[in-house]
RODO-2510 file (C-alpha; in nm, 4 decimals, decimal comma):
residues 305
     n   res          X          Y          Z
     1     m     0,6027    -0,1426     0,3089
     2     r     0,5007     0,0837     0,0315
     3     k     0,8827     0,1628    -0,0530
     4     f     0,9528    -0,2063    -0,0474
     5     a     0,6696    -0,2853    -0,2782
     6     f     0,7085     0,0069    -0,5058
     7     k     1,1070    -0,0884    -0,5463
     8     v     0,9946    -0,4415    -0,6373
     9     f     0,7545    -0,3545    -0,9111
    10     t     0,9656    -0,0747    -1,0585
    11     t     1,2279    -0,3090    -1,0802
    12     i     1,0085    -0,5589    -1,2642
    13     f     0,8715    -0,2707    -1,5059
    14     f     1,2101    -0,0807    -1,5598
    15     g     1,4615    -0,3434    -1,5353
    16     f     1,7846    -0,3415    -1,3295
    17     y     1,9628    -0,1136    -1,5706
    18     d     1,7109     0,1646    -1,6097
    19     h     1,5934     0,1206    -1,2501
    20     d     1,9096     0,3450    -1,1625
    21     h     1,8207     0,6035    -1,4298
    22     v     1,4947     0,7054    -1,2992
    23     d     1,4136     0,9122    -0,9956
    24     l     1,1977     0,6717    -0,8147
    25     g     1,1285     0,9089    -0,5194
    26     m     0,9591     1,1628    -0,7554
    27     v     0,7808     0,8697    -0,9537
    28     d     0,6529     0,7216    -0,6127
    29     n     0,5275     1,0677    -0,5199
    30     l     0,3536     1,1321    -0,8416
    31     y     0,1921     0,8023    -0,8018
    32     t     0,0672     0,8851    -0,4576
    33     i    -0,0802     1,2118    -0,5937
    34     l    -0,2275     1,0095    -0,8720
    35     n    -0,3821     0,7648    -0,6386
    36     l    -0,5530     1,0223    -0,4359
    37     g    -0,6968     1,1899    -0,7386
    38     m    -0,8488     0,8522    -0,8979
    39     k    -1,0697     0,8220    -0,5879
    40     s    -1,1975     1,1875    -0,5660
    41     m    -1,4671     1,3977    -0,7133
    42     a    -1,3638     1,4825    -1,0769
    43     i    -1,3273     1,8587    -1,0225
    44     n    -1,0601     1,9658    -1,2663
    45     l    -0,9915     2,3165    -1,0949
    46     p    -0,6610     2,4248    -0,9149
    47     g    -0,6607     2,3035    -0,5466
    48     f    -0,8528     1,9820    -0,5921
    49     a    -0,7013     1,6565    -0,5682
    50     f    -0,8567     1,5402    -0,9353
    51     h    -0,6491     1,8396    -1,0720
    52     r    -0,3328     1,7648    -0,9082
    53     a    -0,3698     1,4064    -1,0141
    54     l    -0,4148     1,5027    -1,3806
    55     k    -0,0769     1,7101    -1,3632
    56     a     0,0775     1,4131    -1,1893
    57     r    -0,0260     1,1922    -1,4693
    58     k     0,1416     1,4128    -1,7311
    59     k     0,4692     1,4216    -1,5499
    60     l     0,4672     1,0534    -1,5288
    61     k     0,3890     1,0179    -1,9016
    62     r     0,6895     1,2272    -1,9721
    63     i     0,9191     1,0148    -1,7406
    64     l     0,7912     0,6778    -1,8994
    65     e     0,8280     0,8083    -2,2507
    66     g     1,1983     0,8874    -2,1502
    67     v     1,2452     0,5351    -2,0252
    68     l     1,1012     0,3944    -2,3550
    69     e     1,3153     0,6198    -2,5749
    70     r     1,6326     0,5273    -2,3788
    71     k     1,5575     0,1573    -2,4108
    72     r     1,4838     0,2016    -2,7699
    73     n     1,8183     0,3878    -2,8450
    74     n     2,0322     0,1859    -2,6198
    75     k     2,2522    -0,0600    -2,8117
    76     r     2,2936    -0,3028    -2,5214
    77     k     2,0873    -0,5895    -2,6086
    78     d     2,1991    -0,8368    -2,3568
    79     e     1,9412    -1,0541    -2,1849
    80     m     1,9480    -0,8879    -1,8385
    81     m     1,8580    -0,5613    -1,9893
    82     r     1,5390    -0,7027    -2,1585
    83     r     1,4149    -0,8934    -1,8645
    84     d     1,1706    -0,6276    -1,7669
    85     l     0,8101    -0,5586    -1,8516
    86     i     0,8626    -0,2489    -2,0600
    87     s     1,0731    -0,4499    -2,2919
    88     v     0,8273    -0,6901    -2,3255
    89     l     0,5580    -0,4542    -2,4180
    90     m     0,7878    -0,2906    -2,6564
    91     e     0,8590    -0,6239    -2,8331
    92     v     0,4976    -0,7905    -2,8341
    93     k     0,3152    -0,8180    -3,1393
    94     d    -0,0503    -0,9152    -3,2499
    95     e    -0,1558    -1,1840    -3,4892
    96     e    -0,0991    -0,9443    -3,7784
    97     g     0,2415    -0,8318    -3,6510
    98     r     0,1429    -0,4841    -3,5125
    99     q     0,3123    -0,3509    -3,2154
   100     l     0,1840    -0,1233    -2,9206
   101     e     0,2012     0,2309    -2,9645
   102     d     0,4034     0,4215    -2,7077
   103     e     0,1036     0,5820    -2,5654
   104     d    -0,0564     0,2492    -2,5004
   105     i     0,2643     0,1059    -2,3112
   106     v     0,2536     0,4273    -2,1074
   107     d    -0,1165     0,3786    -2,0256
   108     l    -0,0332     0,0131    -1,9326
   109     l     0,2501     0,0996    -1,7151
   110     v     0,0560     0,3739    -1,5224
   111     i    -0,2416     0,1436    -1,4252
   112     f    -0,0305    -0,1430    -1,3595
   113     l     0,2149     0,0180    -1,1357
   114     l    -0,0609     0,2210    -0,9692
   115     a    -0,2620    -0,0718    -0,8884
   116     g     0,0225    -0,3133    -0,7998
   117     h     0,2313    -0,1754    -0,5218
   118     e    -0,0524    -0,0366    -0,3051
   119     s    -0,2254    -0,3676    -0,2536
   120     s     0,0948    -0,5550    -0,1841
   121     a     0,2236    -0,2975     0,0462
   122     h    -0,1082    -0,2754     0,2695
   123     g    -0,1576    -0,6510     0,2478
   124     i     0,1797    -0,7016     0,3969
   125     l     0,1353    -0,4685     0,6622
   126     w    -0,2206    -0,5888     0,7768
   127     t    -0,0993    -0,9602     0,7827
   128     i     0,1918    -0,8586     1,0302
   129     i    -0,0604    -0,6530     1,2462
   130     y    -0,3027    -0,9503     1,2635
   131     l    -0,0438    -1,2040     1,3488
   132     t     0,1017    -0,9727     1,5874
   133     q    -0,2398    -0,9437     1,7594
   134     h    -0,2592    -1,3154     1,7778
   135     p     0,0630    -1,4575     1,8893
   136     h    -0,0463    -1,8125     1,8527
   137     l    -0,1323    -1,7650     1,4867
   138     f     0,2089    -1,6033     1,4548
   139     l     0,3646    -1,9115     1,6130
   140     t     0,1794    -2,1535     1,3814
   141     a     0,2705    -1,9533     1,0764
   142     k     0,6211    -1,9548     1,1914
   143     r     0,6394    -2,3105     1,2498
   144     e     0,5385    -2,3941     0,9050
   145     q     0,7986    -2,1521     0,7483
   146     q     1,0696    -2,3165     0,9762
   147     e     0,9504    -2,6717     0,8451
   148     i     1,0074    -2,5379     0,4951
   149     i     1,3582    -2,4351     0,5773
   150     n     1,4380    -2,7464     0,7745
   151     t     1,3365    -2,9675     0,4836
   152     r     1,4963    -2,7797     0,2087
   153     p     1,7728    -2,9561     0,0020
   154     s     2,1286    -2,8708     0,1222
   155     m     2,2093    -2,7160    -0,2476
   156     q     1,9193    -2,4728    -0,2418
   157     t     1,9836    -2,1326    -0,1561
   158     g     1,6310    -1,9624    -0,1552
   159     l     1,2660    -2,0152    -0,1744
   160     d     1,1099    -2,1822    -0,4768
   161     i     0,7542    -2,2298    -0,6215
   162     k     0,7221    -2,5870    -0,4688
   163     e     0,8048    -2,4471    -0,1299
   164     i     0,5329    -2,1658    -0,1646
   165     k     0,2764    -2,4030    -0,2549
   166     r     0,3397    -2,5864     0,0489
   167     m     0,2708    -2,2871     0,2526
   168     t    -0,0957    -2,3851     0,3076
   169     y    -0,1487    -2,2334     0,6484
   170     l     0,0150    -1,8911     0,5394
   171     s    -0,2170    -1,9002     0,2230
   172     k    -0,5167    -1,9049     0,4682
   173     v    -0,3864    -1,6327     0,6750
   174     i    -0,3390    -1,4084     0,3620
   175     d    -0,6963    -1,4925     0,2510
   176     e    -0,8344    -1,4079     0,6156
   177     m    -0,6297    -1,0728     0,5954
   178     l    -0,7748    -1,0001     0,2523
   179     r    -1,1400    -1,0578     0,3893
   180     r    -1,0905    -0,8787     0,7110
   181     t    -0,9222    -0,5782     0,5687
   182     t    -1,0673    -0,5680     0,2150
   183     i    -0,7998    -0,3601     0,0422
   184     s    -1,0198    -0,3009    -0,2536
   185     f    -1,3241    -0,1521    -0,0802
   186     a    -1,5501    -0,1234    -0,3711
   187     n    -1,6199    -0,2416    -0,7323
   188     f    -1,8253    -0,0142    -0,9837
   189     r    -2,0941    -0,1664    -1,2254
   190     q    -2,3656    -0,0559    -1,4352
   191     a    -2,7184    -0,2233    -1,4425
   192     k    -2,7965    -0,3582    -1,8007
   193     v    -3,1619    -0,4091    -1,7161
   194     n    -3,4068    -0,3211    -1,4591
   195     v    -3,3325    -0,5241    -1,1358
   196     n    -3,5485    -0,5749    -0,8214
   197     i    -3,3509    -0,6536    -0,5109
   198     n    -3,5450    -0,7144    -0,1888
   199     g    -3,8369    -0,4810    -0,3188
   200     y    -3,6150    -0,2220    -0,4443
   201     t    -3,5858    -0,1293    -0,8205
   202     i    -3,2455    -0,0464    -0,9765
   203     p    -3,3218     0,1015    -1,3060
   204     k    -3,1537     0,0191    -1,6215
   205     d    -2,8263     0,2243    -1,6715
   206     w    -2,7826     0,3179    -1,3192
   207     k    -2,4356     0,3053    -1,1603
   208     i    -2,3910     0,0531    -0,8988
   209     l    -2,1348     0,0442    -0,6185
   210     v    -2,0545    -0,3079    -0,4789
   211     w    -1,9316    -0,2531    -0,1359
   212     n    -1,6810    -0,5307    -0,0834
   213     r    -1,6277    -0,4792     0,3019
   214     g    -2,0052    -0,5104     0,3320
   215     v    -1,9750    -0,8611     0,1657
   216     h    -1,6507    -0,9791     0,3670
   217     m    -1,8272    -0,8666     0,6949
   218     d    -2,1642    -1,0246     0,6197
   219     p    -2,2199    -1,2574     0,9268
   220     e    -2,4590    -1,4801     0,7015
   221     i    -2,1539    -1,5544     0,5052
   222     y    -1,8711    -1,5464     0,7691
   223     p    -1,9739    -1,6002     1,1189
   224     n    -1,8107    -1,3943     1,3767
   225     p    -1,6761    -1,1487     1,0748
   226     m    -1,4853    -0,9215     1,3168
   227     e    -1,2781    -1,2346     1,4454
   228     f    -0,9474    -1,2786     1,2533
   229     d    -0,9607    -1,6586     1,2045
   230     p    -0,7739    -1,8417     0,9409
   231     s    -0,9153    -2,1574     1,0187
   232     r    -1,2563    -2,0305     0,8451
   233     w    -1,0780    -2,1244     0,5272
   234     d    -1,0408    -2,5075     0,6195
   235     n    -1,2372    -2,6983     0,3831
   236     y    -1,3658    -2,3743     0,2357
   237     r    -1,6452    -2,3966    -0,0335
   238     p    -1,6525    -2,0764    -0,2210
   239     r    -1,9930    -1,9110    -0,2963
   240     a    -2,0134    -1,6881    -0,6159
   241     g    -1,9794    -1,3166    -0,5071
   242     s    -1,8689    -1,3954    -0,1296
   243     f    -1,4946    -1,3236    -0,1746
   244     l    -1,3976    -1,0158    -0,3614
   245     p    -1,0451    -0,9112    -0,2652
   246     f    -0,9265    -0,8533    -0,6179
   247     g    -1,2735    -0,8002    -0,7961
   248     l    -1,4644    -1,0564    -0,9773
   249     g    -1,5484    -1,2033    -1,3272
   250     s    -1,4351    -0,9914    -1,6296
   251     r    -1,2907    -0,7322    -1,3893
   252     l    -1,0794    -0,9463    -1,1932
   253     c    -0,7434    -0,7806    -1,1110
   254     p    -0,5018    -0,9485    -1,3207
   255     g    -0,2155    -0,8769    -1,0468
   256     g    -0,3879    -1,0554    -0,7686
   257     d    -0,1821    -1,3619    -0,7921
   258     l     0,1371    -1,1532    -0,8112
   259     a     0,0336    -0,9574    -0,5046
   260     k    -0,0263    -1,2507    -0,3054
   261     l     0,3038    -1,4061    -0,4165
   262     e     0,4914    -1,0853    -0,3095
   263     i     0,3077    -1,0781     0,0186
   264     t     0,3868    -1,4497     0,0711
   265     i     0,7696    -1,4216     0,0161
   266     f     0,8084    -1,1040     0,2313
   267     l     0,6236    -1,2822     0,5198
   268     h     0,8358    -1,5891     0,4711
   269     h     1,1411    -1,3892     0,5699
   270     f     0,9678    -1,1881     0,8351
   271     l     0,8240    -1,4606     1,0295
   272     l     1,1655    -1,6446     1,0306
   273     n     1,3695    -1,3171     1,1348
   274     y     1,1550    -1,0503     1,2977
   275     k     0,8674    -0,9435     1,5094
   276     m     0,6864    -0,6171     1,5188
   277     e     0,6016    -0,3763     1,8381
   278     k     0,3521    -0,1055     1,7957
   279     v     0,4498     0,2256     1,9293
   280     n     0,1194     0,4260     1,9333
   281     h    -0,1451     0,1727     2,0600
   282     d    -0,4162     0,4417     2,0795
   283     c    -0,3889     0,5647     1,7272
   284     p    -0,7250     0,5446     1,5189
   285     v    -0,7685     0,3602     1,2082
   286     i    -0,8944     0,5405     0,8678
   287     y    -1,1034     0,3210     0,6411
   288     l    -1,1078     0,5304     0,3157
   289     r    -0,9587     0,4853     0,0972
   290     v    -0,7554     0,1969     0,2353
   291     p    -0,7885     0,0844     0,5847
   292     r    -0,4698     0,2316     0,7686
   293     s    -0,3394     0,3699     1,1064
   294     s    -0,3538     0,7335     1,0891
   295     d     0,0317     0,7421     1,1853
   296     n     0,0881     0,4859     0,9063
   297     y     0,1323     0,2225     1,1887
   298     l     0,4470     0,3623     1,3614
   299     a     0,6176     0,0454     1,5006
   300     r     0,9606    -0,1121     1,6018
   301     i     1,0883    -0,3884     1,3979
   302     v     1,2925    -0,6269     1,6236
   303     k     1,5155    -0,9068     1,5307
   304     a     1,3900    -1,2501     1,6433
   305     t     1,6057    -1,4215     1,8907
***
């Protein structure tokens, strides 16, 4: 799932042409090292994850700078080459006609790609896991996708946005996965004033860790929180701060809708054509950084009959 999501995002970022000129295996490995270091103690000494992450970021910076330079020097200006995020960032201007510096573009690419492919990969995996564990939910989700195929105009060859908007049940399944799994486990904040919560004082300027998983598993908000139940989203009335899969407020992840779209498209094809059989049923689940089986959920993918 990570390889799939990474390839999708790098194609969006680099474009079809430069996609073949970048060692994606190396880039993926560097992003893995960077991601581990971002969630570790900030100890910049050899042997520590943070130190390795800083070195990985320097290498990523050189690779991305090479992509920028190649795009800038390449004389081919056809539309296909410019349908990528890097080209857009290179051409965008503010109200005064100023363009982004290369360093700014590299910074944006590093954080966008880092945040993007991980959440999509884990989201796809866990949705398939939950549906596989609940066969009746799998069949309900599959019937919805079959209905969309059956009512598709004969001239249409693939998914369109109207069909995706009709996937109301699958949307609930994905929201329930985001609640139950909590891919983004926490948000970081800072108290602007002294705050009293249940008799405890949080002093001004103290750092706050909002534990998203604690919110999503609160039985006062979600009855029977351990149960995977997409029907809890029927006629759902949102409460502020009760659903935080992509953060909240000014820190809301800008790629949340893109991640859900990618998950939806993948699941559409998976539900219609495949099923999954877990190999190691006794493998424990690790919850930090992201919930995952310690064997990365070794499984067989079987063609549906």
